[in-house]
Backbone as a printed PyTorch tensor [residue, N CA C, xyz], in Angstrom:
tensor([[[ -59.9430,   35.8260,  -79.5440],
         [ -60.1020,   36.3910,  -78.2090],
         [ -58.8000,   36.1860,  -77.4460]],

        [[ -58.4940,   37.1140,  -76.5630],
         [ -57.2470,   37.0690,  -75.8160],
         [ -57.5320,   37.4040,  -74.3490]],

        [[ -57.1360,   36.5110,  -73.4450],
         [ -57.2910,   36.7510,  -72.0080],
         [ -55.9140,   36.6320,  -71.3820]],

        [[ -55.4420,   37.7270,  -70.8190],
         [ -54.1450,   37.7630,  -70.1360],
         [ -53.0450,   37.0980,  -70.9640]],

        [[ -53.0170,   37.4290,  -72.2500],
         [ -51.9540,   36.9060,  -73.1020],
         [ -52.2010,   35.5170,  -73.6540]],

        [[ -53.3520,   34.9160,  -73.3670],
         [ -53.6780,   33.5780,  -73.8600],
         [ -54.6660,   33.6790,  -75.0150]],

        [[ -54.3810,   32.9580,  -76.0740],
         [ -55.3170,   32.8980,  -77.1860],
         [ -56.3920,   31.8790,  -76.8550]],

        [[ -57.6260,   32.2680,  -77.0010],
         [ -58.7580,   31.3900,  -76.7140],
         [ -59.2770,   30.8500,  -78.0410]],

        [[ -59.3630,   29.5330,  -78.1400],
         [ -59.8350,   28.8780,  -79.3580],
         [ -61.2590,   28.3780,  -79.1790]],

        [[ -61.9730,   28.2890,  -80.2710],
         [ -63.2910,   27.6590,  -80.2350],
         [ -63.1110,   26.1470,  -80.3340]],

        [[ -64.1540,   25.4070,  -80.0280],
         [ -64.1220,   23.9490,  -80.1520],
         [ -63.8190,   23.5630,  -81.5950]],

        [[ -64.4430,   24.2640,  -82.5370],
         [ -64.2290,   23.9730,  -83.9520],
         [ -62.7790,   24.2190,  -84.3540]],

        [[ -62.1770,   25.2790,  -83.8620],
         [ -60.7730,   25.5530,  -84.1840],
         [ -59.8630,   24.4420,  -83.6630]],

        [[ -60.0940,   24.0120,  -82.4380],
         [ -59.2920,   22.9200,  -81.8740],
         [ -59.5030,   21.6470,  -82.6880]],

        [[ -60.7560,   21.3330,  -82.9970],
         [ -61.0600,   20.1330,  -83.7870],
         [ -60.3700,   20.1800,  -85.1410]],

        [[ -60.4160,   21.3250,  -85.8020],
         [ -59.7710,   21.4550,  -87.1120],
         [ -58.2640,   21.2660,  -87.0220]],

        [[ -57.6490,   21.7940,  -85.9750],
         [ -56.2040,   21.6440,  -85.8030],
         [ -55.8280,   20.1860,  -85.5380]],

        [[ -56.5980,   19.5190,  -84.6730],
         [ -56.3310,   18.1090,  -84.3670],
         [ -56.5400,   17.2530,  -85.6080]],

        [[ -57.6090,   17.5120,  -86.3460],
         [ -57.8910,   16.7630,  -87.5730],
         [ -56.7480,   16.9250,  -88.5710]],

        [[ -56.2490,   18.1350,  -88.7220],
         [ -55.1390,   18.3900,  -89.6360],
         [ -53.9170,   17.5570,  -89.2580]],

        [[ -53.5680,   17.5570,  -87.9710],
         [ -52.3930,   16.8010,  -87.5080],
         [ -52.5970,   15.2990,  -87.6960]],

        [[ -53.7700,   14.7920,  -87.3270],
         [ -54.0430,   13.3580,  -87.4930],
         [ -53.9240,   12.9390,  -88.9500]],

        [[ -54.5580,   13.6960,  -89.8340],
         [ -54.5600,   13.3180,  -91.2450],
         [ -53.1910,   13.4910,  -91.8900]],

        [[ -52.3970,   14.4310,  -91.3990],
         [ -51.0510,   14.6380,  -91.9360],
         [ -50.0710,   13.5760,  -91.4320]],

        [[ -50.1330,   13.2750,  -90.1440],
         [ -49.1040,   12.4360,  -89.5190],
         [ -49.4830,   10.9700,  -89.3470]],

        [[ -50.7510,   10.6280,  -89.5070],
         [ -51.1960,    9.2570,  -89.2490],
         [ -52.0030,    8.7110,  -90.4200]],

        [[ -51.3740,    8.7280,  -91.5940],
         [ -52.0250,    8.1720,  -92.7780],
         [ -51.3080,    6.8920,  -93.1920]],

        [[ -51.9930,    6.0760,  -93.9440],
         [ -51.4550,    4.8060,  -94.4530],
         [ -50.8870,    3.9280,  -93.3300]],

        [[ -51.6400,    3.8120,  -92.2440],
         [ -51.2400,    2.9700,  -91.1110],
         [ -51.6210,    1.5190,  -91.3700]],

        [[ -50.8360,    0.6120,  -90.8370],
         [ -51.1500,   -0.8220,  -90.8320],
         [ -51.3070,   -1.2230,  -89.3790]],

        [[ -52.4840,   -1.7150,  -89.0260],
         [ -52.8090,   -2.0170,  -87.6310],
         [ -53.4150,   -3.4090,  -87.5500]],

        [[ -53.0120,   -4.1610,  -86.5160],
         [ -53.5990,   -5.4810,  -86.3010],
         [ -54.3640,   -5.4660,  -84.9860]],

        [[ -55.5400,   -6.0590,  -84.9960],
         [ -56.3530,   -6.1300,  -83.7940],
         [ -57.5220,   -7.0630,  -84.0060]],

        [[ -58.3700,   -7.0890,  -83.0190],
         [ -59.5470,   -7.9510,  -83.0510],
         [ -60.7950,   -7.0860,  -83.1860]],

        [[ -61.7420,   -7.5400,  -83.9850],
         [ -62.9910,   -6.8030,  -84.1380],
         [ -63.8610,   -7.0790,  -82.9120]],

        [[ -64.0740,   -6.0330,  -82.1050],
         [ -64.8790,   -6.1620,  -80.8860],
         [ -66.3600,   -5.9660,  -81.1790]],

        [[ -66.6560,   -5.1420,  -82.1610],
         [ -68.0400,   -4.9390,  -82.5890],
         [ -68.0290,   -4.5280,  -84.0500]],

        [[ -69.1220,   -4.8410,  -84.7270],
         [ -69.1950,   -4.5800,  -86.1590],
         [ -70.6510,   -4.3340,  -86.5330]],

        [[ -70.9090,   -3.2000,  -87.1730],
         [ -72.2930,   -2.8780,  -87.5350],
         [ -72.3430,   -2.2810,  -88.9390]],

        [[ -72.8930,   -3.0490,  -89.8890],
         [ -73.0970,   -2.4870,  -91.2300],
         [ -74.3540,   -1.6150,  -91.2550]],

        [[ -74.3400,   -0.5950,  -92.0890],
         [ -75.4800,    0.3070,  -92.2280],
         [ -76.0330,    0.2420,  -93.6450]],

        [[ -77.3100,    0.5920,  -93.8220],
         [ -77.9180,    0.5680,  -95.1570],
         [ -77.1530,    1.4160,  -96.1810]],

        [[ -76.4330,    2.4230,  -95.7180],
         [ -75.6410,    3.2740,  -96.6100],
         [ -74.4880,    2.5100,  -97.2540]],

        [[ -74.1680,    1.3280,  -96.6930],
         [ -73.0300,    0.5510,  -97.1730],
         [ -71.7930,    0.7290,  -96.3170]],

        [[ -71.8120,    1.7220,  -95.4190],
         [ -70.6870,    1.9190,  -94.5030],
         [ -70.7310,    0.8450,  -93.4170]],

        [[ -69.5590,    0.4770,  -92.9120],
         [ -69.4610,   -0.4830,  -91.8120],
         [ -68.7060,    0.1970,  -90.6720]],

        [[ -69.3270,    0.2690,  -89.5130],
         [ -68.6910,    0.8610,  -88.3360],
         [ -68.2590,   -0.2670,  -87.4170]],

        [[ -67.0120,   -0.1760,  -86.9310],
         [ -66.5160,   -1.2310,  -86.0600],
         [ -65.5920,   -0.6850,  -85.0000]],

        [[ -65.3500,   -1.5210,  -84.0260],
         [ -64.3910,   -1.2220,  -82.9730],
         [ -63.3200,   -2.2910,  -83.0240]],

        [[ -62.0750,   -1.8480,  -83.1010],
         [ -60.9330,   -2.7560,  -83.0480],
         [ -60.3450,   -2.6830,  -81.6500]],

        [[ -59.8080,   -3.8150,  -81.1690],
         [ -59.1940,   -3.7800,  -79.8450],
         [ -58.0240,   -4.7470,  -79.7800]],

        [[ -57.1890,   -4.4850,  -78.7870],
         [ -56.1690,   -5.4510,  -78.3920],
         [ -56.3700,   -5.6560,  -76.8980]],

        [[ -55.3990,   -6.1560,  -76.2000],
         [ -55.5690,   -6.4380,  -74.7800],
         [ -55.7680,   -5.2170,  -73.9070]],

        [[ -55.3910,   -4.0200,  -74.4000],
         [ -55.4220,   -2.8400,  -73.5460],
         [ -56.2030,   -1.6500,  -74.0980]],

        [[ -56.4390,   -1.6120,  -75.3940],
         [ -57.0350,   -0.4110,  -75.9870],
         [ -58.0680,   -0.7520,  -77.0480]],

        [[ -58.9170,    0.2310,  -77.3370],
         [ -59.9110,    0.1160,  -78.4000],
         [ -59.7480,    1.2840,  -79.3600]],

        [[ -60.1400,    1.0610,  -80.6090],
         [ -60.0610,    2.0860,  -81.6390],
         [ -61.3240,    2.0270,  -82.4880]],

        [[ -62.0310,    3.1440,  -82.5710],
         [ -63.1980,    3.2200,  -83.4480],
         [ -62.7220,    3.2530,  -84.8940]],

        [[ -63.4950,    2.6100,  -85.7670],
         [ -63.1100,    2.5550,  -87.1760],
         [ -64.3470,    2.5560,  -88.0550]],

        [[ -64.1430,    2.9320,  -89.3020],
         [ -65.2170,    2.9200,  -90.2880],
         [ -64.6410,    2.4360,  -91.6130]],

        [[ -65.4480,    1.6690,  -92.3180],
         [ -65.1250,    1.2960,  -93.6910],
         [ -66.2240,    1.9260,  -94.5360]],

        [[ -65.8730,    2.9560,  -95.2960],
         [ -66.8660,    3.6150,  -96.1310],
         [ -67.2600,    2.7060,  -97.2820]],

        [[ -68.4570,    2.9020,  -97.7960],
         [ -69.0560,    1.9800,  -98.7730],
         [ -68.1730,    1.7210,  -99.9840]],

        [[ -67.4460,    2.7290, -100.4770],
         [ -66.6150,    2.5020, -101.6620],
         [ -65.5020,    1.4910, -101.3980]],

        [[ -65.0970,    1.3300, -100.1340],
         [ -64.0950,    0.3200,  -99.7720],
         [ -64.7580,   -0.9690,  -99.2950]],

        [[ -65.9010,   -0.8550,  -98.6460],
         [ -66.6030,   -2.0330,  -98.1130],
         [ -66.9700,   -3.0030,  -99.2260]],

        [[ -67.3480,   -2.4870, -100.3800],
         [ -67.7430,   -3.3420, -101.5050],
         [ -66.5640,   -4.1140, -102.0940]],

        [[ -65.3390,   -3.6660, -101.8090],
         [ -64.1500,   -4.2890, -102.3860],
         [ -63.4910,   -5.3080, -101.4560]],

        [[ -64.0180,   -5.4870, -100.2610],
         [ -63.3860,   -6.3830,  -99.2890],
         [ -63.5010,   -7.8420,  -99.7200]],

        [[ -62.4170,   -8.5970,  -99.5060],
         [ -62.4630,  -10.0300,  -99.8050],
         [ -63.1400,  -10.8070,  -98.6750]],

        [[ -63.1410,  -10.2550,  -97.4540],
         [ -63.8170,  -10.8570,  -96.3020],
         [ -64.7130,   -9.8030,  -95.6650]],

        [[ -65.9290,  -10.1640,  -95.3520],
         [ -66.7990,   -9.2550,  -94.6150],
         [ -66.4220,   -9.3290,  -93.1380]],

        [[ -66.1930,   -8.1890,  -92.4990],
         [ -65.7780,   -8.2000,  -91.0950],
         [ -66.8780,   -8.7240,  -90.1800]],

        [[ -66.4490,   -9.4680,  -89.1580],
         [ -67.3650,  -10.0040,  -88.1530],
         [ -66.7180,   -9.8940,  -86.7830]],

        [[ -67.5480,   -9.7440,  -85.7670],
         [ -67.0550,   -9.7000,  -84.3960],
         [ -66.2450,  -10.9530,  -84.1000]],

        [[ -65.0790,  -10.7570,  -83.4700],
         [ -64.2240,  -11.8750,  -83.0930],
         [ -63.1020,  -12.1550,  -84.0680]],

        [[ -63.1690,  -11.5970,  -85.2730],
         [ -62.0980,  -11.8190,  -86.2520],
         [ -60.8390,  -11.0610,  -85.8440]],

        [[ -59.7020,  -11.6960,  -86.0420],
         [ -58.4270,  -11.0040,  -85.9120],
         [ -58.0840,  -10.5050,  -87.3100]],

        [[ -57.8240,   -9.2080,  -87.4320],
         [ -57.6120,   -8.6120,  -88.7430],
         [ -56.3880,   -7.7030,  -88.7590]],

        [[ -55.8480,   -7.5390,  -89.9400],
         [ -54.8570,   -6.5100,  -90.2090],
         [ -55.5360,   -5.5280,  -91.1470]],

        [[ -55.5180,   -4.2590,  -90.7820],
         [ -56.1940,   -3.2460,  -91.5820],
         [ -55.2110,   -2.1620,  -92.0010]],

        [[ -55.5660,   -1.4930,  -93.0740],
         [ -54.7790,   -0.3810,  -93.5890],
         [ -55.7220,    0.8100,  -93.7290]],

        [[ -55.2900,    1.9590,  -93.2370],
         [ -56.1420,    3.1270,  -93.3580],
         [ -55.5120,    4.3700,  -92.7630]],

        [[ -56.3410,    5.3820,  -92.6180],
         [ -55.9030,    6.6980,  -92.1630],
         [ -56.6940,    7.1170,  -90.9300]],

        [[ -56.0080,    7.7290,  -89.9710],
         [ -56.7110,    8.2990,  -88.8230],
         [ -57.3060,    9.6430,  -89.2190]],

        [[ -58.4830,    9.9140,  -88.7100],
         [ -59.1300,   11.1990,  -88.9310],
         [ -59.9580,   11.5350,  -87.6980]],

        [[ -60.4650,   12.7340,  -87.6820],
         [ -61.3030,   13.1740,  -86.5740],
         [ -62.7120,   13.4070,  -87.0890]],

        [[ -63.6850,   12.7950,  -86.4280],
         [ -65.0850,   13.0730,  -86.7220],
         [ -65.4790,   14.2420,  -85.8250]],

        [[ -65.3950,   15.4390,  -86.3760],
         [ -65.5400,   16.6740,  -85.5980],
         [ -66.8410,   16.8040,  -84.8140]],

        [[ -68.0060,   16.4110,  -85.3690],
         [ -69.2360,   16.5930,  -84.5870],
         [ -69.2170,   15.9060,  -83.2170]],

        [[ -68.4470,   14.8260,  -83.0870],
         [ -68.3650,   14.1280,  -81.7900],
         [ -67.0050,   14.3000,  -81.1280]],

        [[ -66.0760,   14.9410,  -81.8100],
         [ -64.7300,   15.0730,  -81.2600],
         [ -64.0610,   13.7290,  -81.0780]],

        [[ -64.3540,   12.7870,  -81.9730],
         [ -63.8690,   11.4110,  -81.8390],
         [ -62.9520,   11.0760,  -83.0140]],

        [[ -61.7550,   10.5720,  -82.6850],
         [ -60.9120,   10.1430,  -83.7930],
         [ -61.2320,    8.7010,  -84.1320]],

        [[ -61.0580,    8.3740,  -85.4070],
         [ -61.3770,    7.0290,  -85.8820],
         [ -60.4520,    6.6710,  -87.0320]],

        [[ -60.3110,    5.3860,  -87.2310],
         [ -59.5310,    4.8830,  -88.3480],
         [ -60.4660,    4.6900,  -89.5320]],

        [[ -60.1120,    5.2870,  -90.6510],
         [ -60.8710,    5.0900,  -91.8840],
         [ -60.1690,    3.9780,  -92.6630]],

        [[ -60.7630,    2.7910,  -92.6270],
         [ -60.1410,    1.5930,  -93.1940],
         [ -60.3480,    1.5470,  -94.7020]],

        [[ -59.2500,    1.2540,  -95.4110],
         [ -59.3090,    1.0930,  -96.8680],
         [ -59.1280,   -0.3640,  -97.2750]],

        [[ -58.3580,   -1.1110,  -96.4790],
         [ -58.1060,   -2.5330,  -96.7500],
         [ -58.2240,   -3.3150,  -95.4550]],

        [[ -58.7400,   -4.5310,  -95.5420],
         [ -58.9040,   -5.3970,  -94.3810],
         [ -58.4920,   -6.8070,  -94.7770]],

        [[ -57.6130,   -7.3940,  -93.9810],
         [ -57.1180,   -8.7460,  -94.2450],
         [ -57.3600,   -9.6150,  -93.0190]],

        [[ -57.8680,  -10.7990,  -93.2440],
         [ -58.1240,  -11.7410,  -92.1670],
         [ -56.8000,  -12.2630,  -91.6250]],

        [[ -56.6530,  -12.2360,  -90.2910],
         [ -55.4250,  -12.7070,  -89.6500],
         [ -55.7170,  -13.8440,  -88.6790]],

        [[ -56.9270,  -14.4010,  -88.7200],
         [ -57.2750,  -15.5200,  -87.8490],
         [ -58.3870,  -15.1630,  -86.8840]],

        [[ -58.6500,  -16.0720,  -85.9780],
         [ -59.6630,  -15.8450,  -84.9430],
         [ -59.0060,  -15.0890,  -83.8050]],

        [[ -59.6580,  -14.0730,  -83.3060],
         [ -59.0920,  -13.2470,  -82.2520],
         [ -58.9010,  -13.9940,  -80.9450]],

        [[ -57.7760,  -13.7490,  -80.2910],
         [ -57.4650,  -14.3990,  -79.0140],
         [ -58.4520,  -13.9930,  -77.9230]],

        [[ -58.8400,  -12.7220,  -77.9110],
         [ -59.7940,  -12.2620,  -76.8930],
         [ -61.1450,  -12.9340,  -77.0800]],

        [[ -61.5650,  -13.1070,  -78.3340],
         [ -62.8300,  -13.7830,  -78.6320],
         [ -62.7500,  -15.2490,  -78.2200]],

        [[ -61.6360,  -15.9090,  -78.5300],
         [ -61.4710,  -17.3170,  -78.1600],
         [ -61.4970,  -17.4860,  -76.6430]],

        [[ -60.8410,  -16.5770,  -75.9140],
         [ -60.8450,  -16.6430,  -74.4490],
         [ -62.2590,  -16.4320,  -73.9090]],

        [[ -62.9990,  -15.5050,  -74.5090],
         [ -64.3870,  -15.2610,  -74.1150],
         [ -65.2340,  -16.5060,  -74.3460]],

        [[ -65.0990,  -17.1220,  -75.5140],
         [ -65.8730,  -18.3190,  -75.8370],
         [ -65.5240,  -19.4780,  -74.8950]],

        [[ -64.2330,  -19.6260,  -74.5630],
         [ -63.8110,  -20.6920,  -73.6530],
         [ -64.4120,  -20.4840,  -72.2640]],

        [[ -64.3920,  -19.2490,  -71.7860],
         [ -64.9750,  -18.9440,  -70.4830],
         [ -66.4850,  -19.1780,  -70.5020]],

        [[ -67.1270,  -18.7830,  -71.5680],
         [ -68.5680,  -18.9820,  -71.7110],
         [ -68.9130,  -20.4730,  -71.6650]],

        [[ -68.1520,  -21.2910,  -72.3770],
         [ -68.3600,  -22.7470,  -72.3770],
         [ -68.1790,  -23.3110,  -70.9690]],

        [[ -67.1290,  -22.8350,  -70.2920],
         [ -66.8350,  -23.3220,  -68.9460],
         [ -67.9770,  -22.9850,  -67.9820]],

        [[ -68.4980,  -21.7760,  -68.0850],
         [ -69.5750,  -21.3550,  -67.1980],
         [ -70.8840,  -22.0700,  -67.4990]],

        [[ -71.0890,  -22.4510,  -68.7530],
         [ -72.3110,  -23.1560,  -69.1380],
         [ -72.2900,  -24.6280,  -68.7310]],

        [[ -71.1060,  -25.1890,  -68.5060],
         [ -71.0340,  -26.6230,  -68.1650],
         [ -71.0200,  -26.8610,  -66.6750]]])
């Protein structure tokens, strides 16, 4: 469709273009962050949110990679992960598809939360 010289795209067309760019330009990334939330599913997939002091990133570990992990992810862990960015088109949400996960210690944000919680309880 064309309106006054502008090409009009569908949502699916935009999603496909963004997905193509993400998968082409943002593959084999190494990212360090803290696991803010972690939810395993009966399918074997693990959905999690990684964060640092300013941002969050949705992530998934598909079952074929989840079974190979040396550490099972848990909320509060500081981790280094390796994976590829992709777009989950039905929600228009980009996420990191994790292939490898390495423990990097206890997350600073989690430790600060626990310290504050202890202080408030005493």
